[in-house]
C-alpha positions as a Python dict, from the first residue, in 0.01 Angstrom:
ca = {
    (1, 'X'): (0, 0, 0),
    (2, 'X'): (-35, 95, 358),
    (3, 'X'): (60, -240, 512),
    (4, 'X'): (433, -197, 460),
    (5, 'X'): (421, 145, 632),
    (6, 'X'): (224, 31, 940),
    (7, 'X'): (384, -129, 1245),
    (8, 'X'): (150, -251, 1513),
    (9, 'X'): (272, -286, 1870),
    (10, 'X'): (73, -407, 2162),
    (11, 'X'): (170, -328, 2520),
    (12, 'X'): (16, -519, 2807),
    (13, 'X'): (2, -287, 3107),
    (14, 'X'): (-107, -575, 3330),
    (15, 'X'): (261, -662, 3338),
    (16, 'X'): (549, -425, 3402),
    (17, 'X'): (639, -222, 3095),
    (18, 'X'): (980, -58, 3108),
    (19, 'X'): (998, 315, 3046),
    (20, 'X'): (1261, 249, 2778),
    (21, 'X'): (1028, 7, 2598),
    (22, 'X'): (747, 263, 2615),
    (23, 'X'): (973, 549, 2501),
    (24, 'X'): (1112, 347, 2211),
    (25, 'X'): (766, 274, 2073),
    (26, 'X'): (663, 640, 2086),
    (27, 'X'): (949, 777, 1874),
    (28, 'X'): (907, 919, 1521),
    (29, 'X'): (787, 818, 1276),
    (30, 'X'): (462, 773, 1462),
    (31, 'X'): (122, 888, 1338),
    (32, 'X'): (-127, 725, 1576),
    (33, 'X'): (-152, 605, 1935),
    (34, 'X'): (-478, 411, 1975),
    (35, 'X'): (-617, 322, 2319),
    (36, 'X'): (-936, 119, 2320),
    (37, 'X'): (-1133, -9, 2620),
    (38, 'X'): (-835, 40, 2849),
    (39, 'X'): (-760, 322, 3090),
    (40, 'X'): (-451, 393, 3294),
    (41, 'X'): (-417, 769, 3326),
    (42, 'X'): (-43, 775, 3417),
    (43, 'X'): (38, 564, 3108),
    (44, 'X'): (-183, 788, 2893),
    (45, 'X'): (-8, 1098, 3032),
    (46, 'X'): (330, 943, 2948),
    (47, 'X'): (217, 850, 2596),
    (48, 'X'): (101, 1204, 2524),
    (49, 'X'): (423, 1350, 2668),
    (50, 'X'): (646, 1116, 2463),
    (51, 'X'): (461, 1097, 2132),
    (52, 'X'): (596, 1328, 1860),
    (53, 'X'): (430, 1646, 1739),
    (54, 'X'): (177, 1571, 1466),
    (55, 'X'): (86, 1234, 1616),
    (56, 'X'): (-281, 1161, 1685),
    (57, 'X'): (-408, 1014, 2011),
    (58, 'X'): (-732, 817, 1970),
    (59, 'X'): (-914, 689, 2279),
    (60, 'X'): (-1229, 477, 2295),
    (61, 'X'): (-1328, 402, 2655),
    (62, 'X'): (-1626, 366, 2887),
    (63, 'X'): (-1774, 655, 3077),
    (64, 'X'): (-1744, 669, 3452),
    (65, 'X'): (-2013, 456, 3618),
    (66, 'X'): (-2051, 204, 3336),
    (67, 'X'): (-2067, -160, 3441),
    (68, 'X'): (-1839, -450, 3350),
    (69, 'X'): (-2031, -725, 3170),
    (70, 'X'): (-1807, -985, 3341),
    (71, 'X'): (-1846, -875, 3703),
    (72, 'X'): (-2162, -665, 3699),
    (73, 'X'): (-1975, -396, 3895),
    (74, 'X'): (-1870, -48, 3790),
    (75, 'X'): (-1550, -54, 3585),
    (76, 'X'): (-1254, 9, 3818),
    (77, 'X'): (-1473, 229, 4040),
    (78, 'X'): (-1224, 227, 4327),
    (79, 'X'): (-925, 328, 4117),
    (80, 'X'): (-898, 693, 4012),
    (81, 'X'): (-628, 610, 3753),
    (82, 'X'): (-824, 332, 3582),
    (83, 'X'): (-1194, 418, 3620),
    (84, 'X'): (-1415, 535, 3335),
    (85, 'X'): (-1393, 878, 3177),
    (86, 'X'): (-1599, 1186, 3244),
    (87, 'X'): (-1737, 1354, 2930),
    (88, 'X'): (-1479, 1609, 2811),
    (89, 'X'): (-1212, 1481, 3053),
    (90, 'X'): (-944, 1408, 2795),
    (91, 'X'): (-990, 1737, 2611),
    (92, 'X'): (-950, 1924, 2941),
    (93, 'X'): (-661, 1704, 3060),
    (94, 'X'): (-452, 1752, 2745),
    (95, 'X'): (-566, 2097, 2627),
    (96, 'X'): (-214, 2243, 2625),
    (97, 'X'): (-55, 1946, 2444),
    (98, 'X'): (-318, 1803, 2209),
    (99, 'X'): (-402, 2127, 2037),
    (100, 'X'): (-621, 2004, 1750),
    (101, 'X'): (-922, 1810, 1879),
    (102, 'X'): (-1077, 1605, 1600),
    (103, 'X'): (-1344, 1426, 1801),
    (104, 'X'): (-1477, 1432, 2157),
    (105, 'X'): (-1814, 1263, 2179),
    (106, 'X'): (-2021, 1033, 2396),
    (107, 'X'): (-2175, 737, 2214),
    (108, 'X'): (-2372, 428, 2313),
    (109, 'X'): (-2203, 96, 2240),
    (110, 'X'): (-2383, -202, 2088),
    (111, 'X'): (-2423, -343, 2441),
    (112, 'X'): (-2594, -19, 2557),
    (113, 'X'): (-2302, 122, 2760),
    (114, 'X'): (-2194, 483, 2718),
    (115, 'X'): (-1845, 540, 2581),
    (116, 'X'): (-1623, 835, 2503),
    (117, 'X'): (-1462, 865, 2161),
    (118, 'X'): (-1173, 1111, 2159),
    (119, 'X'): (-911, 1196, 1897),
    (120, 'X'): (-667, 1485, 1894),
    (121, 'X'): (-334, 1578, 1737),
    (122, 'X'): (-31, 1685, 1935),
    (123, 'X'): (82, 2037, 1845),
}
């Protein structure tokens, strides 16, 4: 089965993550980097740079201007590295590195907030 071939790792970017720790996790064999409901553009840039060719980046995150259900305020509105995505932003940002775009769409979540689904393979 698949279970013995899958290793799940979870990094918490709210604490300091060493570059060595990050680099080690992104070494072959690696097929998928999944980022869901979290945005830190410098970390995403590093992940794409370090992940091996053939690896898929999958991102599921809120669009810019969407509101946090906890605070009622826009999600990270004052932080350009952590705020929501613009439609097509990731495809444009990584066009020279993630050469095979599988998915780049805007969808509405079950709580009526707009989200971007993006998946692409590194060439």
